[in-house]
N, C-alpha and C positions, 0 to 999 in steps of 0.2 A: 446441183450444179453439174453439168456434163461437159468434161474437158476432152472428150474424144478418146480417152484411155479406157481400156477394158479393165474393169475392177474384178479381181479374182479373190473371192472370200477367203479369209485367212484359215478358216475352218477346212476348205477343201485342200488347200496347200498343206496343212498339218497332216491330213489323212493320207494325201498322196506320199508324203515323206514316210509315213509309217508304213505303207504298202510296198514301196520300191525296196527297202532293206529285206521284208519278208520275201519277197519274189527273188532277190538276189540270194538270199539264204537258202532257198529251195533249190536254186540251180547249183550252189556250192555244195549242198549236202548230196546232190545226185552224183558228184564226181568221186573219183578214188584219189586218196591223197597218200604219199609215202613220206616216211622219215628214214633218213640214212645219215652216217657220219664219214666225213671224208678222211684223208690221210693225215690231216693237220689236226684232226680231233674235233672239227666244226661240224655241228648238227644241220642239216638241210631238210627243208619240206619242199615237196613238189608233187605234180601229178605223174611225172615220169622219173623214176630214178635212173641213175646211170647204171650202164650195164656192167656186170661183174662185181657191183658193190651190194652187200646184204642191205636189203631195206625192209621196213616193216610198214604193213598197211595201217593207216591211222583213221579213224572215223571222227569228225569234228562232232563235239558235243554241244548241243544247243540247249540252254536253259530256257524254260518257259518265263515269260515276264511275269512279274508279281501282278495279281489282279488290281492292286491298287495303283499300279503305275498308270494303266489306261484311265481309271477315274482321276488321277492328277492331271494327266494330260488334257482331258476333257474339261476338267475345271479351269485349267490354264487357258484353254481356247475359249471357254465361255467369258472368263474374265476379259480376255483380249476383245472379244466381240462387243462386251458391255462398254469397254473404255472407248472403242472405235464409235459405238453409237452415241456415247456422251460427247465425243469430240465433234461428231457431225451435228448434234443438237445445239452445242455451244457456237459452232460456226453459223448455223441458221439464225439463232438468237442475235449474234453479232451483225449479222446482215439485215435483220429486221430493225435493230436498233439504229443502224447507220441510215437506212431508208428513212425511219421516223425522224431522225435528225435532219436529213435533207429536206423533207416536206416541211418540218417545223421552220427551218431557215427561210425557205420559199414563202410560207405563211407570214413570217416576220417581216421580209422585204415588202411583201405586197401591202401589208397593214401600215407599214411606214410610209410607202408612196400614197396610200389613201389618206393619211393624216396630212401629209404634206399638201395634197390637192385641196383637203377641206379647210385647211387654215391659211393657205397662202393665195387664195384666188378672192378674198374679199367677200365671200358669200355669193358670187356669181357663178354657182356651179351649175351646169346644165345636165340633166338626165334625159333619157329616153324612155318613154312609156307609150306602149302601143304605137310606136312609130313617130311620136310627136316629142319635140323637145321642150323642156320646161326648166325654170330655175328653182333650186331648192329653197323652201322658206327658211328663215333664220332658225325657226324651232326645228326643222327637220335637220339642218346642218348641224345644230348642237347635239341632236340625238345621234346622228351618225358620227360625229367626234367622239362621243361618249362610248359608242359601240366599238369604234376603232382603237380607243384608248385600251378597252378590255382585251381587244385582239392583241395589241402590242404587249400588254402584260402576260398574256397567256403564252405567245410564241416567241418573244423576244427576251433572251437572257438578262 
């Protein structure tokens, strides 16, 4: 079903969310940071210390992520993909069931109309065969009544 909305796979979104912080971290690590304490004893961090205040250069330490973190994230992504696929399949199944119910209802209505025609016209039912009209014999009418009853049993609840 296409609703006109661009569907962005969750896997791609998660990978982008992993890449952006890594790029930001590289930018942060390329800068110099300083630590200093003001007259009130409050410690500050920044890129430019105030003049006349002793400051120490600090290097941000970055720990490498645990290798299992990526595996857990990939497992979570795979689980989300599988659940999304299951939801799509369930939706398709519901659509097919609804369509089958609609067709069944139409078949039931048609069978009931046919039964009404076969039983209420006193046997004077005309049919067209090869461009010619003719009346059903009583035997043909009874046979069609049985066929129609079978259809009603099959299609009507």
